[in-house]
C-alpha positions as CSV (number, residue, x, y, z in Angstrom):
1,M,68.4,51.1,47.3
2,T,66.4,52.4,44.4
3,K,68.2,51.8,41.1
4,I,68.0,54.4,38.3
5,G,69.1,53.1,34.9
6,I,70.5,55.8,32.6
7,L,70.2,55.2,28.9
8,L,72.0,57.4,26.5
9,G,70.9,58.2,23.0
10,S,74.5,58.8,21.8
11,L,77.2,56.3,21.4
12,R,80.0,58.8,21.2
13,K,82.6,58.3,24.0
14,E,82.7,62.0,24.8
15,S,79.1,62.8,24.0
16,F,77.3,65.8,25.5
17,S,74.5,63.3,26.6
18,K,77.1,61.3,28.6
19,K,78.6,64.3,30.2
20,L,75.2,65.8,31.1
21,A,74.0,62.4,32.4
22,A,77.1,61.9,34.6
23,H,76.4,65.3,36.2
24,V,72.8,64.5,36.8
25,A,73.6,61.0,38.2
26,E,75.4,62.7,41.1
27,L,72.3,64.8,42.0
28,F,70.2,61.8,43.2
29,P,69.8,61.7,47.0
30,A,71.0,58.9,49.4
31,G,69.1,55.7,48.8
32,Y,69.2,56.1,45.0
33,E,71.9,54.6,42.8
34,A,72.2,55.8,39.2
35,E,74.0,53.5,36.7
36,F,74.6,53.7,33.0
37,V,73.1,50.8,31.0
38,E,75.0,49.9,27.9
39,I,72.8,49.8,24.7
40,G,75.3,50.2,21.9
41,N,76.0,46.5,21.8
42,L,72.4,45.4,21.1
43,A,71.9,43.8,17.7
44,L,69.1,45.4,15.7
45,Y,65.8,44.0,17.0
46,N,64.5,41.1,15.0
47,Q,61.3,39.4,16.2
48,D,62.5,36.1,14.7
49,Y,65.0,35.7,17.5
50,D,62.2,35.7,20.1
51,D,59.8,33.7,17.9
52,E,62.4,31.0,17.5
53,N,63.5,31.1,21.1
54,N,67.0,32.1,20.0
55,A,67.5,35.7,21.4
56,P,71.1,36.9,21.2
57,A,73.0,36.9,24.5
58,D,73.1,40.7,24.4
59,Y,69.3,40.9,24.4
60,T,69.1,38.5,27.4
61,A,71.7,40.4,29.4
62,F,70.1,43.8,28.6
63,R,66.6,42.5,29.6
64,N,67.9,41.0,32.8
65,T,69.7,44.2,33.7
66,M,66.6,46.3,33.1
67,K,64.4,43.9,35.2
68,G,66.6,45.0,38.1
69,I,66.2,48.7,37.4
70,D,63.4,50.6,39.3
71,A,63.2,53.8,37.1
72,V,64.8,55.0,33.9
73,L,66.4,58.3,32.9
74,F,66.8,58.8,29.2
75,V,69.4,61.4,28.1
76,T,69.5,61.9,24.4
77,P,70.4,64.2,21.5
78,E,68.1,64.6,18.6
79,Y,68.8,62.9,15.2
80,N,66.9,64.2,12.3
81,R,64.1,65.6,14.5
82,S,63.6,62.2,16.2
83,V,65.0,59.6,18.6
84,P,68.5,58.2,17.8
85,A,68.2,54.6,16.4
86,V,70.3,53.1,19.2
87,L,67.7,54.3,21.8
88,K,64.7,53.2,19.8
89,N,66.3,49.8,19.3
90,A,66.8,49.4,23.1
91,L,63.2,50.2,23.6
92,D,62.2,47.6,21.1
93,V,64.5,44.9,22.5
94,G,63.2,45.6,26.0
95,S,59.6,45.5,25.0
96,R,59.7,41.9,23.7
97,P,58.9,39.2,23.7
98,Y,55.3,40.3,23.7
99,G,53.9,40.3,27.3
100,A,57.3,40.4,28.9
101,S,58.3,44.1,28.6
102,V,61.0,45.2,31.0
103,W,59.6,48.8,30.8
104,D,56.1,48.2,32.1
105,G,55.2,50.5,35.0
106,K,58.8,51.9,35.4
107,P,58.9,55.7,36.1
108,A,60.8,57.5,33.4
109,A,62.3,61.0,32.8
110,I,63.8,62.5,29.7
111,I,66.5,65.0,29.2
112,S,67.1,66.0,25.6
113,Q,70.1,68.1,24.7
114,S,71.6,69.8,21.7
115,P,74.5,72.1,20.8
116,G,71.8,74.2,19.0
117,S,69.0,76.2,20.6
118,L,66.1,73.7,19.8
119,A,67.5,71.5,22.6
120,G,66.3,68.2,21.1
121,F,62.6,69.0,21.4
122,G,61.6,66.6,18.6
123,A,63.5,63.6,20.2
124,N,62.0,64.4,23.6
125,H,58.5,64.3,22.3
126,H,59.0,61.3,20.0
127,L,60.5,59.4,22.9
128,R,57.5,60.3,25.1
129,Q,55.2,58.7,22.5
130,S,57.0,55.4,22.8
131,L,57.1,55.5,26.6
132,V,53.4,56.1,26.8
133,F,52.8,53.0,24.7
134,L,55.2,51.1,26.9
135,N,53.2,52.1,30.0
136,M,56.0,54.1,31.6
137,P,54.8,56.9,33.9
138,I,56.7,59.9,32.6
139,L,57.9,63.0,34.4
140,Q,55.7,65.7,32.9
141,Q,57.1,68.8,34.6
142,P,59.7,70.2,34.5
143,E,60.5,69.3,31.0
144,A,64.2,69.2,30.3
145,Y,65.4,70.6,27.0
146,I,69.0,71.6,27.4
147,G,70.0,73.8,24.4
148,N,73.5,75.2,23.7
149,V,74.9,72.4,25.8
150,A,78.5,72.9,24.7
151,D,78.4,76.4,26.3
152,L,77.1,75.0,29.6
153,L,79.8,72.4,30.1
154,G,83.2,73.2,31.6
155,E,86.5,71.7,30.5
156,N,86.0,69.0,33.1
157,G,82.7,68.0,31.5
158,K,80.6,69.3,34.4
159,V,77.8,71.8,34.1
160,K,79.3,75.1,34.9
161,D,76.2,77.3,34.6
162,E,74.6,77.7,38.1
163,N,71.1,78.2,36.8
164,T,71.3,75.0,34.9
165,V,72.7,73.1,37.9
166,Q,69.8,74.4,40.0
167,F,67.3,73.4,37.2
168,L,68.8,69.9,37.0
169,Q,68.6,69.5,40.7
170,S,64.9,70.5,40.7
171,F,64.4,68.0,37.8
172,V,66.0,65.2,39.8
173,N,64.0,66.1,42.9
174,T,60.7,66.0,41.0
175,F,61.7,62.7,39.3
176,V,62.5,61.2,42.8
177,E,59.0,62.2,43.9
178,L,57.5,60.5,40.8
179,I,59.5,57.3,41.6
180,K,58.3,57.3,45.3
181,K,54.7,57.7,44.1
182,H,55.0,54.6,41.9
183,Q,56.8,52.6,44.6
184,A,54.1,53.1,47.1
């Protein structure tokens, strides 16, 4: 079983990112298990914790969870033309202590979304910068910028627009191929 960890850039309980990610999680084929990984409980990264061998329990639990994940799907809004702090913090916590990054070599894909028409372009590209440094092979194409997301979701939280459903399925299929390539 290949495990896909889903990290959300929004902490809102009914966030568009969470609804979109729940829909995408169901699109993975048999043999792939998508699970949400909690990042909202992580204390702000402070290197002193690692330097003094006193990492908080939430850091250790998160790092151990991520060690068991084979690939990562990031689904995020854009905050002030960049990555939400909660997501950047999770990247920082997982990248330390130095030399023990939980991200190294894990395939990644990004879906950015927004109720506006820019679709989180800035967050998507800022996140890509960090993932390159963390040595995560990133799905290049198709790029997933989901604009006007509120209009695409039905009352049940599922994507109701058939063209978007088909696009998300092709996105997942291509991500699965990237994962297979890096598992070989």
